[in-house]
N, C-alpha and C positions, 0 to 999 in steps of 0.2 A: 782103360777099363770103361765099358759102356755105362752111360748114365742117362736116364730119361729126364728131359728138361722141358720146361714150358715156354710159351711165347716170350715172356719177359726175359728169361734166361738166354734165349736165342738172340734177342735184340742186344742184350748186355754183352754177350760173348762176341757178337759181330762188331760192335763198337770197339772192342778191345783186340781186334785182329784175328778172330777165329776164321777158319776156312769152312766153306759150305759145300757139301758133296751130295748131289742128287743121285740115287741109285736106280732110278727107273730106266727102262729101255730108252735108247737114243731118240726114237720117234716121239715118245711121250715127253721126254725132256725138252725137245725142240718146240713142242706145242705149248708147254707151260712149265716154267720153273722159277724159283726165287731169284731175284737179281743177284748177280755175283756168284751164283752156284756153278760148280763144274760138274760134269756128268761122268760118273764111273758106274756103268750098269752093274747091278748086283752079280750077274753070272761071271763077270770078268774082274770083280773086286778081289785083288790078291796083292801080294808083296810088290810085284812089278808095277801094277796099275796105280799104286799109291806112292811110288818112289819120288814123285815130284812134289808131294805135300811137305810142308815145313814141319818137321817133328817137334819144333819148339813151340808151335802154335796149336791151340785146340782145334779139333776137327768136329764139325757138326754134320752128321750123316742123316739124311731124311729121305722119305718115300711117301708120296701121296697117291693113292690109288683109289679110284671111285668104283665101287662094285656095281 
């Protein structure tokens, strides 16, 4: 179930083993992403693309896009 979290929540979750997923296109991910994040671009985010994520650990999905 999706939940909006703040910076402190992200830091706490990462310290406790959360997985970090950046959903920006690959080129944007390569230019700038958070340390430890994996890239699964939003258009390909599906059951197969997340199969390698550990279902026992929280997943933080983020996107940063500057207009």
